MIPA-410025 format. One line per field, with one value per atom (N, C-alpha, C, O): residue number from 0; x, y, z. Coordinates in nm, 2 decimals. Example, Ala and Ser with C-alpha at 12.3 -4.5 7.8 and 13.67 -1.06 7.14 Angstrom:
REM residues 2
pos <- c(0:0:0:0:1:1:1:1)
x <- c(1.32:1.23:1.32:1.42:1.28:1.37:1.29:1.34)
y <- c(-0.57:-0.45:-0.33:-0.33:-0.22:-0.11:0.00:0.11)
z <- c(0.78:0.78:0.78:0.85:0.71:0.71:0.79:0.80)
REM end
This chain:
REM residues 221
pos <- c(0:0:0:0:1:1:1:1:2:2:2:2:3:3:3:3:4:4:4:4:5:5:5:5:6:6:6:6:7:7:7:7:8:8:8:8:9:9:9:9:10:10:10:10:11:11:11:11:12:12:12:12:13:13:13:13:14:14:14:14:15:15:15:15:16:16:16:16:17:17:17:17:18:18:18:18:19:19:19:19:20:20:20:20:21:21:21:21:22:22:22:22:23:23:23:23:24:24:24:24:25:25:25:25:26:26:26:26:27:27:27:27:28:28:28:28:29:29:29:29:30:30:30:30:31:31:31:31:32:32:32:32:33:33:33:33:34:34:34:34:35:35:35:35:36:36:36:36:37:37:37:37:38:38:38:38:39:39:39:39:40:40:40:40:41:41:41:41:42:42:42:42:43:43:43:43:44:44:44:44:45:45:45:45:46:46:46:46:47:47:47:47:48:48:48:48:49:49:49:49:50:50:50:50:51:51:51:51:52:52:52:52:53:53:53:53:54:54:54:54:55:55:55:55:56:56:56:56:57:57:57:57:58:58:58:58:59:59:59:59:60:60:60:60:61:61:61:61:62:62:62:62:63:63:63:63:64:64:64:64:65:65:65:65:66:66:66:66:67:67:67:67:68:68:68:68:69:69:69:69:70:70:70:70:71:71:71:71:72:72:72:72:73:73:73:73:74:74:74:74:75:75:75:75:76:76:76:76:77:77:77:77:78:78:78:78:79:79:79:79:80:80:80:80:81:81:81:81:82:82:82:82:83:83:83:83:84:84:84:84:85:85:85:85:86:86:86:86:87:87:87:87:88:88:88:88:89:89:89:89:90:90:90:90:91:91:91:91:92:92:92:92:93:93:93:93:94:94:94:94:95:95:95:95:96:96:96:96:97:97:97:97:98:98:98:98:99:99:99:99:100:100:100:100:101:101:101:101:102:102:102:102:103:103:103:103:104:104:104:104:105:105:105:105:106:106:106:106:107:107:107:107:108:108:108:108:109:109:109:109:110:110:110:110:111:111:111:111:112:112:112:112:113:113:113:113:114:114:114:114:115:115:115:115:116:116:116:116:117:117:117:117:118:118:118:118:119:119:119:119:120:120:120:120:121:121:121:121:122:122:122:122:123:123:123:123:124:124:124:124:125:125:125:125:126:126:126:126:127:127:127:127:128:128:128:128:129:129:129:129:130:130:130:130:131:131:131:131:132:132:132:132:133:133:133:133:134:134:134:134:135:135:135:135:136:136:136:136:137:137:137:137:138:138:138:138:139:139:139:139:140:140:140:140:141:141:141:141:142:142:142:142:143:143:143:143:144:144:144:144:145:145:145:145:146:146:146:146:147:147:147:147:148:148:148:148:149:149:149:149:150:150:150:150:151:151:151:151:152:152:152:152:153:153:153:153:154:154:154:154:155:155:155:155:156:156:156:156:157:157:157:157:158:158:158:158:159:159:159:159:160:160:160:160:161:161:161:161:162:162:162:162:163:163:163:163:164:164:164:164:165:165:165:165:166:166:166:166:167:167:167:167:168:168:168:168:169:169:169:169:170:170:170:170:171:171:171:171:172:172:172:172:173:173:173:173:174:174:174:174:175:175:175:175:176:176:176:176:177:177:177:177:178:178:178:178:179:179:179:179:180:180:180:180:181:181:181:181:182:182:182:182:183:183:183:183:184:184:184:184:185:185:185:185:186:186:186:186:187:187:187:187:188:188:188:188:189:189:189:189:190:190:190:190:191:191:191:191:192:192:192:192:193:193:193:193:194:194:194:194:195:195:195:195:196:196:196:196:197:197:197:197:198:198:198:198:199:199:199:199:200:200:200:200:201:201:201:201:202:202:202:202:203:203:203:203:204:204:204:204:205:205:205:205:206:206:206:206:207:207:207:207:208:208:208:208:209:209:209:209:210:210:210:210:211:211:211:211:212:212:212:212:213:213:213:213:214:214:214:214:215:215:215:215:216:216:216:216:217:217:217:217:218:218:218:218:219:219:219:219:220:220:220:220)
x <- c(0.08:0.00:0.09:0.05:0.20:0.29:0.34:0.34:0.36:0.40:0.29:0.31:0.17:0.05:0.03:0.01:0.04:0.02:0.13:0.11:0.26:0.37:0.36:0.40:0.30:0.28:0.18:0.19:0.08:-0.03:0.00:-0.07:0.11:0.14:0.21:0.26:0.22:0.29:0.44:0.48:0.52:0.66:0.69:0.79:0.62:0.64:0.50:0.40:0.51:0.38:0.31:0.20:0.37:0.30:0.18:0.20:0.06:-0.06:-0.06:-0.14:0.02:0.02:0.11:0.11:0.19:0.28:0.21:0.11:0.25:0.18:0.21:0.31:0.12:0.14:0.26:0.29:0.32:0.42:0.37:0.44:0.24:0.18:0.04:-0.04:0.01:-0.12:-0.22:-0.21:-0.31:-0.40:-0.53:-0.60:-0.58:-0.71:-0.80:-0.77:-0.91:-1.00:-1.13:-1.19:-1.18:-1.31:-1.42:-1.46:-1.46:-1.56:-1.70:-1.77:-1.72:-1.85:-1.86:-1.96:-1.75:-1.75:-1.65:-1.63:-1.59:-1.49:-1.56:-1.66:-1.51:-1.57:-1.46:-1.34:-1.49:-1.39:-1.34:-1.42:-1.21:-1.16:-1.19:-1.24:-1.16:-1.18:-1.10:-1.15:-0.98:-0.89:-0.94:-0.92:-1.01:-1.05:-1.20:-1.25:-1.27:-1.42:-1.46:-1.56:-1.40:-1.44:-1.43:-1.52:-1.32:-1.29:-1.39:-1.43:-1.41:-1.50:-1.64:-1.70:-1.69:-1.82:-1.82:-1.92:-1.72:-1.71:-1.71:-1.78:-1.63:-1.63:-1.76:-1.81:-1.82:-1.95:-2.06:-2.15:-2.06:-2.15:-2.14:-2.24:-2.02:-2.00:-2.04:-2.11:-2.00:-2.03:-2.18:-2.21:-2.26:-2.40:-2.47:-2.58:-2.41:-2.47:-2.41:-2.46:-2.31:-2.24:-2.33:-2.32:-2.41:-2.50:-2.60:-2.62:-2.66:-2.76:-2.70:-2.76:-2.57:-2.50:-2.47:-2.48:-2.42:-2.39:-2.52:-2.51:-2.63:-2.76:-2.80:-2.84:-2.78:-2.82:-2.73:-2.78:-2.60:-2.51:-2.53:-2.51:-2.56:-2.58:-2.70:-2.70:-2.81:-2.93:-2.95:-3.07:-2.84:-2.85:-2.91:-2.86:-3.02:-3.08:-3.06:-3.12:-2.98:-2.95:-3.06:-3.17:-3.04:-3.13:-3.09:-3.11:-3.04:-2.99:-3.10:-3.07:-3.22:-3.33:-3.37:-3.38:-3.38:-3.43:-3.32:-3.35:-3.19:-3.08:-3.07:-3.05:-3.08:-3.08:-3.19:-3.17:-3.31:-3.43:-3.40:-3.43:-3.34:-3.31:-3.21:-3.21:-3.11:-3.01:-3.06:-3.04:-3.14:-3.19:-3.31:-3.32:-3.39:-3.50:-3.49:-3.56:-3.41:-3.38:-3.50:-3.48:-3.62:-3.73:-3.73:-3.68:-3.80:-3.81:-3.87:-3.83:-3.97:-4.03:-3.93:-3.92:-3.86:-3.76:-3.65:-3.60:-3.60:-3.49:-3.53:-3.46:-3.66:-3.71:-3.72:-3.69:-3.77:-3.79:-3.66:-3.64:-3.55:-3.42:-3.36:-3.30:-3.38:-3.33:-3.39:-3.32:-3.52:-3.59:-3.56:-3.57:-3.52:-3.48:-3.34:-3.30:-3.25:-3.11:-3.08:-3.00:-3.15:-3.12:-3.13:-3.04:-3.24:-3.24:-3.12:-3.07:-3.08:-2.97:-2.84:-2.75:-2.82:-2.70:-2.70:-2.59:-2.81:-2.82:-2.77:-2.71:-2.81:-2.77:-2.62:-2.55:-2.56:-2.41:-2.34:-2.23:-2.41:-2.35:-2.34:-2.25:-2.44:-2.44:-2.33:-2.26:-2.30:-2.19:-2.06:-1.97:-2.04:-1.92:-1.90:-1.79:-2.01:-1.99:-1.95:-1.88:-2.01:-1.97:-1.82:-1.75:-1.77:-1.63:-1.54:-1.43:-1.59:-1.50:-1.50:-1.40:-1.61:-1.61:-1.51:-1.44:-1.51:-1.41:-1.27:-1.18:-1.25:-1.12:-1.07:-0.95:-1.16:-1.12:-1.10:-1.02:-1.18:-1.18:-1.07:-1.02:-1.03:-0.92:-0.79:-0.73:-0.74:-0.61:-0.62:-0.52:-0.73:-0.75:-0.74:-0.67:-0.80:-0.78:-0.64:-0.59:-0.57:-0.44:-0.34:-0.25:-0.37:-0.29:-0.30:-0.21:-0.43:-0.45:-0.39:-0.34:-0.38:-0.33:-0.18:-0.12:-0.12:0.02:0.11:0.23:0.05:0.13:0.16:0.09:0.25:0.28:0.40:0.44:0.45:0.57:0.53:0.63:0.41:0.37:0.39:0.37:0.43:0.44:0.31:0.20:0.30:0.17:0.10:-0.02:0.17:0.11:0.03:-0.08:0.08:0.01:-0.12:-0.22:-0.11:-0.23:-0.34:-0.46:-0.30:-0.40:-0.47:-0.59:-0.39:-0.45:-0.54:-0.64:-0.50:-0.56:-0.67:-0.75:-0.67:-0.77:-0.85:-0.86:-0.90:-0.97:-1.10:-1.14:-1.16:-1.28:-1.25:-1.32:-1.14:-1.10:-1.05:-1.07:-0.98:-0.93:-1.05:-1.05:-1.15:-1.27:-1.34:-1.38:-1.34:-1.40:-1.31:-1.37:-1.18:-1.09:-1.12:-1.12:-1.13:-1.16:-1.30:-1.31:-1.40:-1.53:-1.52:-1.58:-1.43:-1.41:-1.34:-1.39:-1.24:-1.18:-1.28:-1.28:-1.36:-1.46:-1.56:-1.59:-1.60:-1.69:-1.63:-1.69:-1.50:-1.44:-1.43:-1.45:-1.39:-1.38:-1.51:-1.52:-1.62:-1.75:-1.80:-1.86:-1.78:-1.83:-1.76:-1.82:-1.63:-1.55:-1.60:-1.61:-1.63:-1.67:-1.81:-1.82:-1.90:-2.03:-2.02:-2.09:-1.93:-1.91:-1.86:-1.90:-1.76:-1.70:-1.81:-1.80:-1.90:-2.01:-2.12:-2.22:-2.12:-2.23:-2.19:-2.17:-2.17:-2.13:-2.23:-2.20:-2.36:-2.46:-2.43:-2.47:-2.35:-2.31:-2.24:-2.27:-2.14:-2.06:-2.14:-2.13:-2.22:-2.30:-2.40:-2.42:-2.47:-2.56:-2.50:-2.55:-2.38:-2.31:-2.26:-2.26:-2.21:-2.17:-2.28:-2.26:-2.40:-2.51:-2.55:-2.59:-2.55:-2.58:-2.49:-2.54:-2.36:-2.27:-2.29:-2.28:-2.31:-2.34:-2.46:-2.46:-2.57:-2.69:-2.67:-2.73:-2.60:-2.57:-2.49:-2.52:-2.40:-2.32:-2.41:-2.39:-2.50:-2.59:-2.68:-2.70:-2.73:-2.81:-2.74:-2.79:-2.61:-2.53:-2.51:-2.51:-2.48:-2.46:-2.58:-2.58:-2.70:-2.82:-2.85:-2.90:-2.82:-2.84:-2.74:-2.78:-2.62:-2.53:-2.57:-2.57:-2.62:-2.67:-2.80:-2.81:-2.88:-3.00:-2.96:-3.02:-2.86:-2.81:-2.75:-2.77:-2.67:-2.61:-2.72:-2.71:-2.83:-2.94:-3.01:-3.04:-3.02:-3.08:-2.99:-3.04:-2.86:-2.77:-2.76:-2.75:-2.78:-2.77:-2.90:-2.90:-3.01:-3.14:-3.15:-3.20:-3.10:-3.11:-3.03:-3.08:-2.91:-2.83:-2.90:-2.89:-2.96:-3.03:-3.15:-3.18:-3.22:-3.33:-3.28:-3.35:-3.17:-3.11:-3.08:-3.10:-3.02:-2.98:-3.10:-3.10:-3.21:-3.33:-3.39:-3.43:-3.39:-3.44:-3.35:-3.41:-3.22:-3.14:-3.16:-3.16:-3.18:-3.21:-3.34:-3.35:-3.45:-3.57:-3.56:-3.62:-3.48:-3.46:-3.39:-3.42:-3.29:-3.21:-3.30:-3.30:-3.39:-3.48:-3.58:-3.61:-3.63:-3.72:-3.65:-3.71:-3.52:-3.45:-3.43:-3.44:-3.40:-3.38:-3.51:-3.51:-3.62:-3.75:-3.78:-3.83:-3.75:-3.78:-3.70:-3.74:-3.57:-3.48:-3.51:-3.50:-3.55:-3.59:-3.72:-3.73:-3.82:-3.94:-3.91:-3.97:-3.82:-3.78:-3.72:-3.74:-3.63:-3.56:-3.66:-3.66:-3.76:-3.86:-3.95:-3.98:-3.98:-4.06:-3.99:-4.05:-3.87:-3.79:-3.77:-3.78:-3.75:-3.74:-3.87:-3.87:-3.98:-4.11:-4.14:-4.20:-4.10:-4.12:-4.04:-4.10:-3.92:-3.84:-3.89:-3.88:-3.94:-4.00:-4.12:-4.13:-4.20:-4.32:-4.28:-4.34:-4.18:-4.13:-4.08:-4.11:-4.01:-3.96:-4.07:-4.06:-4.17:-4.28:-4.37:-4.42:-4.38:-4.46:-4.38:-4.45:-4.25:-4.18:-4.20:-4.15)
y <- c(-0.12:0.00:0.12:0.23:0.12:0.23:0.27:0.39:0.17:0.21:0.27:0.36:0.22:0.28:0.43:0.51:0.45:0.59:0.68:0.80:0.63:0.71:0.75:0.85:0.66:0.68:0.79:0.87:0.80:0.89:1.03:1.12:1.03:1.15:1.25:1.22:1.37:1.48:1.48:1.41:1.55:1.56:1.63:1.59:1.73:1.80:1.84:1.80:1.92:1.97:2.08:2.12:2.12:2.23:2.17:2.08:2.23:2.17:2.19:2.13:2.28:2.31:2.22:2.23:2.14:2.05:1.94:1.89:1.90:1.79:1.66:1.64:1.56:1.43:1.36:1.40:1.26:1.19:1.11:1.08:1.07:0.99:1.04:1.04:1.07:1.12:1.01:0.94:0.98:0.87:0.91:1.01:0.85:0.88:0.76:0.65:0.78:0.67:0.71:0.81:0.61:0.63:0.57:0.46:0.66:0.61:0.57:0.50:0.63:0.60:0.47:0.40:0.43:0.31:0.20:0.11:0.22:0.12:-0.02:-0.03:-0.12:-0.25:-0.35:-0.34:-0.45:-0.55:-0.64:-0.68:-0.66:-0.76:-0.90:-0.92:-1.00:-1.14:-1.17:-1.25:-1.12:-1.15:-1.09:-1.15:-0.98:-0.92:-0.93:-0.88:-1.00:-1.01:-1.07:-1.02:-1.18:-1.25:-1.16:-1.14:-1.09:-1.00:-0.88:-0.83:-0.83:-0.72:-0.75:-0.66:-0.86:-0.90:-0.91:-0.87:-0.96:-0.97:-0.84:-0.81:-0.74:-0.61:-0.54:-0.47:-0.56:-0.49:-0.54:-0.46:-0.67:-0.72:-0.65:-0.63:-0.60:-0.53:-0.39:-0.33:-0.32:-0.18:-0.15:-0.03:-0.25:-0.22:-0.16:-0.10:-0.18:-0.13:0.00:0.06:0.05:0.17:0.29:0.37:0.31:0.43:0.43:0.54:0.32:0.32:0.34:0.40:0.29:0.31:0.46:0.51:0.52:0.67:0.75:0.84:0.71:0.78:0.76:0.85:0.64:0.61:0.69:0.74:0.69:0.77:0.92:0.99:0.96:1.11:1.16:1.27:1.08:1.12:1.05:1.02:1.01:0.93:1.02:1.13:0.97:1.04:0.96:0.85:1.01:0.94:0.94:1.00:0.87:0.86:0.96:0.92:1.07:1.17:1.21:1.22:1.24:1.29:1.18:1.20:1.06:0.94:0.91:0.88:0.92:0.89:0.99:0.96:1.12:1.22:1.21:1.23:1.17:1.15:1.03:1.04:0.93:0.81:0.84:0.78:0.92:0.96:1.05:1.04:1.15:1.25:1.19:1.23:1.11:1.04:0.89:0.84:0.83:0.68:0.59:0.50:0.62:0.53:0.42:0.43:0.31:0.20:0.23:0.18:0.33:0.37:0.44:0.41:0.54:0.61:0.52:0.54:0.43:0.35:0.25:0.22:0.20:0.11:0.18:0.13:0.31:0.38:0.41:0.40:0.44:0.47:0.34:0.34:0.23:0.10:0.06:0.02:0.07:0.03:0.12:0.09:0.25:0.34:0.31:0.33:0.28:0.26:0.13:0.13:0.02:-0.11:-0.11:-0.16:-0.06:-0.05:0.03:0.00:0.14:0.22:0.14:0.15:0.06:-0.02:-0.13:-0.16:-0.18:-0.28:-0.22:-0.28:-0.09:-0.01:0.01:-0.01:0.04:0.05:-0.08:-0.08:-0.19:-0.32:-0.34:-0.40:-0.30:-0.31:-0.23:-0.28:-0.11:-0.03:-0.11:-0.11:-0.17:-0.24:-0.36:-0.38:-0.44:-0.55:-0.51:-0.58:-0.40:-0.35:-0.31:-0.33:-0.25:-0.21:-0.34:-0.33:-0.44:-0.57:-0.63:-0.68:-0.61:-0.65:-0.57:-0.63:-0.44:-0.36:-0.40:-0.40:-0.43:-0.46:-0.59:-0.61:-0.68:-0.80:-0.78:-0.85:-0.69:-0.68:-0.59:-0.61:-0.49:-0.39:-0.46:-0.43:-0.55:-0.62:-0.70:-0.71:-0.75:-0.83:-0.74:-0.77:-0.62:-0.52:-0.48:-0.47:-0.44:-0.40:-0.51:-0.48:-0.63:-0.74:-0.75:-0.78:-0.73:-0.74:-0.63:-0.65:-0.51:-0.39:-0.38:-0.31:-0.44:-0.42:-0.54:-0.53:-0.65:-0.77:-0.80:-0.75:-0.90:-0.93:-0.86:-0.76:-0.90:-0.84:-0.70:-0.62:-0.67:-0.55:-0.43:-0.45:-0.32:-0.20:-0.15:-0.18:-0.08:-0.04:0.05:0.04:0.13:0.22:0.14:0.19:0.03:-0.05:-0.11:-0.13:-0.15:-0.20:-0.10:-0.13:0.03:0.13:0.15:0.19:0.13:0.15:0.03:0.04:-0.09:-0.21:-0.27:-0.35:-0.22:-0.27:-0.16:-0.14:-0.08:0.04:0.02:0.10:-0.10:-0.13:-0.15:-0.10:-0.21:-0.23:-0.10:-0.07:-0.02:0.11:0.20:0.27:0.19:0.27:0.22:0.31:0.09:0.04:0.08:0.12:0.08:0.12:0.27:0.31:0.35:0.50:0.51:0.60:0.43:0.44:0.40:0.46:0.31:0.27:0.38:0.41:0.45:0.56:0.67:0.74:0.70:0.80:0.77:0.86:0.64:0.60:0.62:0.68:0.58:0.59:0.73:0.77:0.82:0.96:1.02:1.10:0.99:1.05:0.99:1.06:0.86:0.79:0.85:0.88:0.87:0.93:1.07:1.12:1.15:1.28:1.29:1.36:1.20:1.20:1.15:1.20:1.05:1.00:1.11:1.12:1.18:1.29:1.40:1.46:1.42:1.52:1.47:1.54:1.34:1.28:1.22:1.10:1.30:1.25:1.15:1.08:1.16:1.07:0.92:0.84:0.89:0.75:0.70:0.59:0.77:0.72:0.73:0.64:0.83:0.84:0.72:0.67:0.69:0.58:0.45:0.37:0.43:0.30:0.29:0.18:0.40:0.40:0.37:0.29:0.43:0.40:0.26:0.19:0.20:0.06:-0.03:-0.12:0.00:-0.08:-0.07:-0.18:0.05:0.06:-0.01:-0.08:0.00:-0.07:-0.22:-0.29:-0.27:-0.41:-0.46:-0.57:-0.39:-0.43:-0.43:-0.52:-0.33:-0.34:-0.46:-0.52:-0.49:-0.61:-0.74:-0.83:-0.75:-0.86:-0.87:-0.98:-0.76:-0.76:-0.80:-0.88:-0.75:-0.79:-0.94:-1.01:-1.00:-1.14:-1.22:-1.33:-1.18:-1.25:-1.25:-1.35:-1.13:-1.13:-1.22:-1.29:-1.22:-1.31:-1.45:-1.54:-1.49:-1.62:-1.67:-1.78:-1.57:-1.60:-1.63:-1.72:-1.54:-1.56:-1.70:-1.76:-1.74:-1.87:-1.98:-2.08:-1.96:-2.07:-2.07:-2.18:-1.95:-1.95:-2.00:-2.04:-1.99:-2.02:-2.16:-2.18:-2.26:-2.40:-2.42:-2.49:-2.36:-2.38:-2.31:-2.36:-2.19:-2.13:-2.21:-2.22:-2.28:-2.36:-2.48:-2.52:-2.54:-2.65:-2.60:-2.68:-2.49:-2.44:-2.41:-2.44:-2.36:-2.34:-2.48:-2.49:-2.58:-2.71:-2.77:-2.83:-2.75:-2.81:-2.74:-2.80:-2.61:-2.53:-2.58:-2.60:-2.60:-2.65:-2.79:-2.82:-2.87:-3.01:-3.01:-3.08:-2.92:-2.91:-2.86:-2.90:-2.76:-2.71:-2.81:-2.82:-2.89:-3.00:-3.11:-3.15:-3.14:-3.23:-3.18:-3.26:-3.05:-2.99:-3.00:-3.02:-2.97:-2.97:-3.11:-3.13:-3.21:-3.34:-3.39:-3.45:-3.35:-3.39:-3.32:-3.38:-3.20:-3.12:-3.18:-3.19:-3.22:-3.28:-3.42:-3.45:-3.49:-3.62:-3.61:-3.68:-3.50:-3.48:-3.44:-3.49:-3.35:-3.30:-3.42:-3.43:-3.51:-3.62:-3.72:-3.77:-3.74:-3.83:-3.77:-3.84:-3.64:-3.57:-3.58:-3.60:-3.56:-3.56:-3.70:-3.72:-3.81:-3.94:-3.97:-4.04:-3.93:-3.95:-3.88:-3.93:-3.76:-3.68:-3.75:-3.75:-3.80:-3.87:-4.00:-4.03:-4.07:-4.19:-4.15:-4.22:-4.04:-4.00:-3.95:-3.98:-3.89:-3.84:-3.96:-3.95:-4.07:-4.18:-4.26:-4.33:-4.25:-4.32:-4.25:-4.29)
z <- c(0.00:0.00:0.00:-0.06:0.06:0.07:-0.07:-0.10:-0.16:-0.29:-0.37:-0.45:-0.34:-0.41:-0.37:-0.46:-0.24:-0.19:-0.24:-0.27:-0.24:-0.28:-0.43:-0.48:-0.51:-0.65:-0.67:-0.76:-0.59:-0.60:-0.53:-0.55:-0.45:-0.37:-0.46:-0.57:-0.41:-0.48:-0.44:-0.34:-0.51:-0.48:-0.35:-0.28:-0.32:-0.19:-0.14:-0.19:-0.03:0.03:-0.04:0.00:-0.15:-0.23:-0.30:-0.38:-0.27:-0.33:-0.48:-0.55:-0.53:-0.68:-0.76:-0.88:-0.69:-0.75:-0.82:-0.76:-0.94:-1.01:-0.94:-0.88:-0.96:-0.91:-0.98:-1.09:-0.91:-0.97:-1.09:-1.19:-1.08:-1.18:-1.20:-1.11:-1.32:-1.35:-1.38:-1.48:-1.29:-1.30:-1.35:-1.30:-1.46:-1.51:-1.49:-1.54:-1.41:-1.39:-1.45:-1.43:-1.53:-1.59:-1.50:-1.51:-1.40:-1.30:-1.36:-1.31:-1.48:-1.54:-1.61:-1.60:-1.67:-1.76:-1.71:-1.79:-1.59:-1.55:-1.53:-1.45:-1.60:-1.59:-1.55:-1.59:-1.46:-1.42:-1.53:-1.61:-1.53:-1.63:-1.57:-1.46:-1.65:-1.61:-1.49:-1.41:-1.48:-1.37:-1.24:-1.13:-1.24:-1.12:-1.09:-1.00:-1.18:-1.17:-1.04:-0.98:-1.00:-0.87:-0.75:-0.67:-0.74:-0.63:-0.64:-0.54:-0.76:-0.78:-0.73:-0.66:-0.76:-0.71:-0.56:-0.49:-0.50:-0.35:-0.29:-0.19:-0.34:-0.29:-0.31:-0.22:-0.42:-0.45:-0.36:-0.32:-0.32:-0.22:-0.09:-0.01:-0.05:0.07:0.06:0.15:-0.05:-0.07:-0.09:-0.08:-0.12:-0.14:-0.02:-0.03:0.10:0.22:0.27:0.37:0.20:0.24:0.24:0.34:0.14:0.14:0.25:0.32:0.28:0.39:0.52:0.61:0.54:0.67:0.68:0.79:0.58:0.59:0.62:0.70:0.56:0.59:0.74:0.80:0.79:0.93:1.03:1.13:1.00:1.10:1.08:1.18:0.96:0.94:1.01:1.07:1.02:1.08:1.21:1.25:1.28:1.40:1.51:1.54:1.57:1.68:1.81:1.82:1.90:2.02:2.12:2.10:2.24:2.35:2.46:2.58:2.42:2.53:2.62:2.74:2.57:2.66:2.76:2.88:2.71:2.80:2.90:3.01:2.86:2.95:3.06:3.18:3.02:3.13:3.23:3.35:3.18:3.27:3.36:3.48:3.31:3.39:3.49:3.60:3.46:3.56:3.67:3.79:3.62:3.71:3.80:3.92:3.74:3.82:3.80:3.71:3.88:3.85:3.90:3.98:3.85:3.88:3.78:3.67:3.82:3.72:3.59:3.49:3.59:3.47:3.38:3.26:3.43:3.35:3.30:3.19:3.39:3.35:3.24:3.15:3.25:3.15:3.01:2.91:3.02:2.90:2.83:2.71:2.91:2.85:2.79:2.69:2.86:2.81:2.68:2.59:2.67:2.55:2.44:2.32:2.47:2.36:2.31:2.20:2.41:2.38:2.30:2.21:2.34:2.28:2.12:2.06:2.06:1.91:1.85:1.75:1.93:1.88:1.88:1.80:1.99:2.00:1.89:1.84:1.86:1.75:1.62:1.53:1.60:1.48:1.48:1.38:1.60:1.61:1.59:1.53:1.63:1.60:1.45:1.40:1.38:1.23:1.17:1.08:1.22:1.18:1.20:1.11:1.32:1.35:1.26:1.21:1.24:1.15:1.01:0.94:0.96:0.83:0.83:0.73:0.93:0.94:0.94:0.88:1.00:0.99:0.85:0.81:0.78:0.64:0.55:0.47:0.58:0.51:0.54:0.46:0.67:0.72:0.65:0.63:0.62:0.55:0.40:0.34:0.34:0.19:0.14:0.03:0.22:0.17:0.15:0.04:0.23:0.20:0.07:0.00:0.04:-0.08:-0.21:-0.31:-0.20:-0.31:-0.33:-0.44:-0.21:-0.22:-0.28:-0.35:-0.24:-0.29:-0.44:-0.51:-0.49:-0.63:-0.71:-0.82:-0.64:-0.71:-0.70:-0.78:-0.60:-0.58:-0.60:-0.58:-0.63:-0.64:-0.79:-0.88:-0.81:-0.95:-1.01:-0.95:-1.12:-1.18:-1.25:-1.27:-1.27:-1.34:-1.24:-1.12:-1.29:-1.20:-1.16:-1.22:-1.04:-0.99:-1.08:-1.09:-1.16:-1.25:-1.35:-1.40:-1.39:-1.49:-1.43:-1.50:-1.30:-1.23:-1.23:-1.25:-1.21:-1.20:-1.33:-1.34:-1.44:-1.58:-1.62:-1.68:-1.58:-1.63:-1.54:-1.58:-1.41:-1.31:-1.25:-1.13:-1.34:-1.29:-1.21:-1.13:-1.24:-1.16:-1.01:-0.93:-0.98:-0.84:-0.78:-0.67:-0.87:-0.82:-0.78:-0.68:-0.86:-0.84:-0.70:-0.62:-0.68:-0.56:-0.44:-0.33:-0.45:-0.34:-0.31:-0.20:-0.42:-0.39:-0.32:-0.24:-0.36:-0.29:-0.14:-0.06:-0.11:0.03:0.11:0.22:0.05:0.11:0.14:0.24:0.04:0.05:0.16:0.24:0.17:0.28:0.41:0.50:0.43:0.56:0.60:0.72:0.51:0.55:0.59:0.69:0.51:0.55:0.68:0.76:0.70:0.82:0.94:1.04:0.94:1.05:1.08:1.19:0.97:0.99:1.06:1.16:1.02:1.09:1.23:1.32:1.25:1.39:1.48:1.60:1.44:1.52:1.55:1.66:1.46:1.48:1.56:1.59:1.60:1.67:1.81:1.81:1.91:2.04:2.10:2.20:2.05:2.11:2.09:2.17:1.99:1.97:2.09:2.14:2.14:2.25:2.38:2.46:2.39:2.51:2.52:2.63:2.41:2.41:2.45:2.53:2.39:2.41:2.55:2.61:2.61:2.75:2.84:2.94:2.82:2.91:2.89:2.99:2.77:2.75:2.83:2.89:2.83:2.90:3.05:3.12:3.10:3.25:3.29:3.39:3.21:3.24:3.24:3.32:3.14:3.13:3.25:3.30:3.30:3.41:3.54:3.62:3.55:3.67:3.66:3.77:3.55:3.53:3.57:3.64:3.52:3.56:3.71:3.76:3.77:3.92:3.99:4.09:3.94:4.01:3.99:4.08:3.87:3.85:3.93:3.98:3.95:4.04:4.18:4.25:4.23:4.37:4.38:4.49:4.28:4.29:4.29:4.36:4.21:4.21:4.34:4.39:4.40:4.53:4.64:4.72:4.63:4.73:4.71:4.81:4.58:4.56:4.61:4.66:4.59:4.64:4.79:4.85:4.85:5.00:5.07:5.18:4.99:5.05:5.10:5.21:5.03:5.08:5.21:5.30:5.21:5.33:5.45:5.57:5.43:5.53:5.58:5.70:5.49:5.53:5.61:5.70:5.57:5.64:5.78:5.88:5.80:5.93:6.01:6.13:5.95:6.03:6.08:6.19:5.99:6.02:6.13:6.22:6.12:6.23:6.36:6.47:6.36:6.48:6.54:6.66:6.46:6.51:6.57:6.67:6.50:6.55:6.69:6.78:6.70:6.82:6.93:7.05:6.90:7.00:7.04:7.16:6.95:6.99:7.07:7.17:7.04:7.12:7.26:7.36:7.27:7.40:7.49:7.61:7.42:7.48:7.53:7.65:7.45:7.49:7.60:7.70:7.60:7.71:7.83:7.94:7.82:7.94:8.00:8.12:7.91:7.96:8.03:8.13:7.97:8.02:8.16:8.25:8.17:8.30:8.40:8.52:8.37:8.46:8.51:8.62:8.41:8.45:8.54:8.64:8.52:8.61:8.74:8.85:8.75:8.88:8.96:9.08:8.89:8.95:9.01:9.11:8.93:8.97:9.10:9.19:9.10:9.22:9.34:9.45:9.32:9.43:9.49:9.61:9.41:9.46:9.54:9.64:9.49:9.56:9.70:9.79:9.71:9.84:9.93:10.05:9.87:9.96:10.01:10.12:9.94:9.98:10.09:10.17:10.10:10.20:10.33:10.44)
REM end
């Protein structure tokens, strides 16, 4: 990839300096060759969701209002409302993440196709314009996605609240599980205490009965 970027970079930091290599891409009519057709179709299957994902993150509406209400007034009603609002948003964020993993897998394949082989990179750019076009579309998507993400702090706020709520639920479940585990032992202890109390009562009654019998025997004498 370094060779590819160096080929497309300018000689210095002057924006008016010409590129080292003048690349002409026919974005309107670029068609995959037979050698790149299989990879082209694989990349296209991933890119078909890029526009919808950009639309979703651009118009992302967080659960800021519900979260603030749940924090300011931590009643079960407010917390339930915040949770039911946040969960669908987190599922949307999960879709963003899964799409990013698809891009992470597909980009190295494109670069390998464009930068490998005995042909110079400049020739790859000329002969595999369909893949170059897709690579440019991926770069454009990444830049736009990062821009929208930086302008949308609600994404991080929603996910942070989701994680905190999830941790609280897990702690509550652990405490409930401990209580269920401790309950049988407590019941056993109670039963043992009752049995010991009954044994003491019986032994005390037996002792009192024996003492009364001996007292009567002495009085009859």
